[in-house]
N, C-alpha and C positions, 0 to 999 in steps of 0.2 A: 633520669639521665638525659642530658641535652644531646642534640644531633652532633655537636662537635666532639663528643666522646665516642662516636661510633666509627671513627676512622675515615670520615669523609673529608675530601680536600676543602680548603677554605672557600674556594669559588662556589662550591655547592652549598656549603653552610650559609654563605651570604645570600644565595638564591632562596634557600628555605626561609631565612629571616625576612627577606623581601616579600614573601608570600604570607607572612604573618604567623607561621608555625613556630612553636616554642619547644614543646616536648614531643617526642615520637610516641606513637600509639603502640600497644602490645605487639601487633603483627609486624610493625616496623622495627621494633627493638629486636625481635627474634629473627626476622628474615634478612635484614641488611647484612649482618656478619656472614650469614651462610652464602649469600649471593656474591659478596665481595671475595669470599674464599674460593669461588669457582665451582662450587658443588651444585648438583641438580636439586630441585626443590619442588614439593607440592605444598602450596600454602592455602589454607582455608580459614576464613574468618567471616564474621557477620558483615552484612552490607553496611557501608558507611564507616568502616574502621580504617580506611587509608591504605588499601592494598596497592593502589597505583604507585604511591611514593615508596612502598616497600620494595618494589623492583626497579623503579625509575632511578632513584638516587644511587644505589650501588652499581647499576649498569653504567650510568654516566661517569661514575668514579673509575670504573674499569677501562672505559674507552680512552680517557685522557684527552688527547687532541684530535682535531679533525683529520681524516684521511680521505682523499678523493678517489680511492681505488674501488669503492663499492660498499654496499651496506654490510655492516658488521653485526647488526642487531635487527631481528625481525620480531615484531609484536603482532599477533593475530587477535582481532577483535570481532565479535559477532555482528555488530551493527555500525552504521556510519557514524551515529552520534557518539558512540564509545570511542571509535577510532579517532575522531576529531578531538574529543575530550582528552584522550591520552597523549595525542601529539601536542596539544596545548600544555599539558603538564610537563612534558619533556622540555619544551621551550622555556617554560617558566622556571623550572628547577635549574636549567643549564643556561640561564640568561647571561651569566658571567663567563661562559666558556664559548668556544667556537664550534661546538658539536652541531651538526646539521640533522634535522629530523624531517621526514616527508610522510605525509598521510596519503594513503591510496585507498579509495573506495568508489563505489558506483554512484549513480545519480548525477554525475558531472562529466564533462568531457575528459578525454585522455590527454590532450595537449599539454597542459601545465604539469600534470603529474609525470608524464613522460620526460618533459624537459628537466624537471628536478632530479629524476633518477639518472638521466644521462649526464647531468652536471656533477654528479657525485654526492652521495649522502651517506651519513653514518648509520642512521636509524630509519627503518621503514615500518610504519604502523599501518596495517592493512586489514581489510575484510577479505575473506577467502576468494570470493568470486572475482573481484577486480584484480587481485594478486595473480590468480591463475591466468587471466588474460595477458598480463605483462610477461609472465613466465613462458607462456606458449608462443608469444611473438619474440621472445628472447631479448626484450628490452631490459629485463631484470634477470640477473643471475645470482645464485646463492652460493657460489664457490667459496667466497671469502667470509661466509657467515661464521660468527663466533658464539653468538647467544640467540636462542630461540625461546620466545615467551608466548605462551598461550594463556590469554586473559579471559575470564568468564567462560571457562571450558564447558561447564554444564549447560550454559545457554547455547553455546555453539553446537553442542550435540543435539539439543532440543530442536534447533532450527534446521537440522539435516545436513550439516557440513562435515559429516564424518569422513566421507570419501575424499573430499578436497583436503581436509586436514592431514589425512594419511599420505596423500600424494605430495603435499608440501613438505612433510617430515622426511619423506623419502628423497627429496631433492636437496636436502640440507647435508652438509658434511657430517660424517660420523663423529669426528672429534669436535664437539661443541658442548656448550652448557645449555641445559633445557630447564625451563621454569614453568610450572603449572600454577595458576592462581584461580580460585573459584570460591563462590559462597558456599557451595555444597560439593560433596565428593560422592556422586552416584557410582554404582559398579561399572558403568561404561567407561568412566575416566580411568579406572584401574586397568581396564583392558588396553587402552591406548598407552598408558604409562608403562606397561610392561615392555613395549618395544621402543618407546621414545626416550625414556629416562634410564639412567644407570645409578643404581643405589641412591635414590633420592632421599633427602631429608624430608620429614613430614612435620608441618607446623599447623596446628589447629587451635584457633583462639575462640573461646566461647563455644556454645552449642549452636550448630548451624541452623537448627530448627526453631530456635527461640527468637523472640522479638527483642530488639534493642531495649535495654532498661530505661533509656531516656525518652521512650515513646509511650504515651498513654493512648490506648486504643479501646474501642467499644463498638458494639452493634447497635443500629437504630432500626428496629422493626417498623414497617410501614406498608400499607397497601400499594399495590403496583400503580394504581391510578394517581396516587399522591406522592410518588417518589420525587418528581421534579420540584413540587411545592415544598417538600421537606428539605431538599437541597438548597433552595433559595432561602428558606428560613434559617438553615444552619449558617449560611454565609452572612446573613444579616445580623444574626445574634452572636457571631463568633468574631473576636478581635484577632484577625489573621493578618500576617504580613504578606505572604504569598501562599496560594493554595493549589495543589495538584489534584485534579479530578480524574479518576480512571474509569474508562468504559471498556466493555469487552470487545466491541466491534467498532470498525472505522465509521460506519454509517451512524452508529449511536453517538460517537464522539462528535461528529459534525452536527447532529441534531441538538445535542446538549449545548454545544457552543453557540449555535444560533439563538437558542432560547435564553441563554445567559446574557448574550449581547442585547437581546430585546429587554432584559431586565436591568440594563444599564451597568453591566460589568465589562471591564476590559479583559478580553479573552484571547488566548492563543490556542492553536490546535496542533497536535503532533501525532501523526500516524503514518503508516507505510505508503498511503496513497498521495501524500503531500510530496511535492517536488523538493529537491535538495535545498534550493534557495528558500523555499517556504519553511522547511524544517529548521534551517539555520536561523532564519529571522524569528521564528517562534521561540527557539531556545534563547537567543540573545536578548530578545525583548522581555522574556520572562526573567532572565537573570538580572537585567538592568532595572526592572520595575515598571517597564512600559505596560506590561500585562500583569494584572493581579491574580489571574486565574489561568491555568493551562489545563486543557482537557486532552487526555492522551490515552492511547491503548498501552498494552504491555510492552511496547517498544521502549518506553521510558522507565520501565520497572527495574531494569538491570543497569547499574553502574552510572546512570546519569546523575552527576554531582552538581546540584544547583544549591549554592549556599543560601541559607535563609528561608528555606521552605518550612513554614511553620505548621502547615496542616496538609493532610492527605485525606481525600474523601473517595471511597470506593462506591461510585454510583451503581456499578454492577459488581456483584461478588465475583471474585476471580475464578477462573476455570479449574484451577487446582490449588491445593493448600500451599504449596511452595511459593506460588506467586503472591500469596497474601503477605508472606514475610518480606518479599522483595519490594512490593508496592509500598507498604508502610515504612520500609527502610529508607524511602526518599526523604523523610523528615527525621529530625533528631540525629543528624550526621555530625561527625567531628565533635562528639561529646555535648552537642546542643540538645535542647529539649524540643519535643514536638508532639502533636496530637493527630490521631487517625480515626476516622469514622467510616463505618461500612453500612450502607443502606441495604437491609434485607427484607424479603417478602415472606409471607407465611409458608409458601411452598418450598422454601429453601432450608428447611430445618435439617435435612440430611447433609447439605454442604456446610452448614454451620458446625455440625458435629465433626465433620472431617477436618475442618480447620482447627478446632479445639483439640482433637486427637493428635494432629500433626505437631502443634506447638506445645502440647503437654499442659495446657491450662485452660480454665474456663474464661471466656470473654464476657464482660458485663454487657447486658442488654438494657439500653437506656431509652427514655422518651424525652423529647424536647419540650421544655415547659412553655406553655402558651400556644403550642401548635394544635390546631383542630384536626384530630385524627378521624373525626366523623364527618368532615366536610364532604359535600357531594363532589364527585370527580369533575375536574374542569371540562368544559365543552371542547371537543376537538377543533383544531384550526380549520379554516375554510380550505377545501380541496382534499381533505382526508376525513372520511366519515366512518372509519373503522372497517372491520372485515365485512365483505359482502354477505348478505343472508343467504342461507341455503334455499333450495327450491321449495322445501316444505314450509319454510318460514315466510315465503313471499305471499302477499295477499293476492286474492283472485283478481282477474282482469278488471271487473267493474268496481272493485273495492280499493284499487290503488289510488292513493292521493296524488293529485296533480298528474294523472295519466292523460296524456295528450296536452291540450292547451288549457283545460280547466278541470276542477274537481268533478268527478262523476258521482255525486252524492244524491241524485234524484233526476227526474225528467228535465230535459232541457226546456228552458222557457221559450214560448212561441216567439219567433222572430218576425219583425215587421216586414211587410213586402217591400222589395226594392222599388224605388221609383223608376218608371220607364225612362230609358235613356233616349234623348233626342238625337236620332242619327242624322248626321249631315249627309247630303247627297255626295256621292263619290265625285271627286274632281275629274273634270274632263281634260283630255290632252290639249295642249295649245294648238297642235296641228293634227288633222285626221291622218290615219294611216294611209299610205299610198296604195292604190289598187294594184293587184298583181298583174304582171305583163301577160298579154294573151298568148296562148300556146301556139306554136307554128303549125300550119296545116300538115295533115298526115301525108307522107310520101305515097305516090300512086303504086299500086301493086305491080310487081315485076312481070313483064311479058315473056313468054317462052321464046327461045331462040328458034330460028328457022330450022325445020327438020327435026325438032325435038318436041315430043308430046309430053304434056304435064297433066297429071290428074290431081285435082285438088280434093282433099278428103275432108269431109265435114266431121265435126266432133261426134264420136260414137259410131262412125261408119267404118267397116273393116277396110284395111288397106288393099288396094287392087294391084295386081302385077303390072309392071311397065310394059307398054306395047312396042317400044323400040328394041332393036336387036342388040345382043350382047357384044361388047368390044372383041376384036380379034385377039387371040392369044399372043403373048410376047415370045419372040424367038429366043431359043436358048443361048446363053452366053451374053446376053445384053445386060444393061444396067437396070436393076429392079429397085423397088423401094427399100429392100433390105440390104442392098449393096451388090457388088459384082458377083456373078455366078460363073462357075467354071464350065467350059464347053466339054461335052462328053468325048 
């Protein structure tokens, strides 16, 4: 059934044709009539099956024309990349309409987003954190909201947005349409759906835990020391259009990207520590073909829709089995074919069993033909020599190589005596120092006044009493040294 048979207006059908879509996917066939009818919905389908168009097209059809009174639709997304991607989808589908869409997320300034909100927008696509900022400062109000959409709900809960999501739902009008879309439906979603939705229809396409049938995937066991060499060999022997390499950590992603660049690959990096401009440039460059490889963490494992990703390589096995399905779902999208490889090490046998149990099938374990699995590990780069040895592993003081300035492997050779240095006489001053001025003659000893007897005491001689008479006592009432005294 073509899109024109789903009750969409001609402007939207033309927008779909302009994007190159011909027939709707199963989730679109079943979800579009429900959303256009105004009912609540919980939609679940495998990644890469077109869930964004399943709610974007009927929402645009319901809005009709632009109204400047405020947002009528709110779409919550867990990450900036998903928010920007969904906003682009709304603009592309509605290119022949006057509907306005605004994306609101962190990592950039508030000014432009605030201006677009104040100018009047029909659709706001937002991450929970930045949306709460605008709600708290009352720049954005949800009084006129008609449709609330929570996309990738399971991922939003995994990232700890439960409290913010509940606050946002509480600020929305009670009379609204609410749509939940997710790749999986964990029990936590049912708890939120109990108070957020009213008699929702449920649409589940395929088995959420299975891998898309258009993707061929396999494990490649290898020693830890040879993982990067196997990655390079896979890239050299694989005819890929664009390849997405997943790392568990941000530091690991940066390290892999640096080494791939040294191997003459054009590489982009995408993880949470990158600035918003760097993340946008990485995605746009990867989409346009500027970069043939993009190294990313699981930030790109959910919903990032990059057309033409032919291969996915898990350099690190994912932390949980569910992420395995989402990672390899970045290829084989929109009924295209793709391949996915996962590099595993011998100590990860338990994680391999968890993945196989989760998806309900055995994953083949392959070896790359022509790769030397017994090659010695590469020498570490300068500046990093591995973990420091423990105290018991360190050699004794006299046995340490290169201890001090030279190796202490035996007695030091006798050193030749130093030649005597010819000391030059000290330079004399151009002018001799001036002689000090002669001291002035000592003053003559003081002579006693007439009528006063003085006794000069030699050192060590006891003091003798004075021979002159004591002074007469002061009359009372006179001025004394301590001040005036009162007469009796």
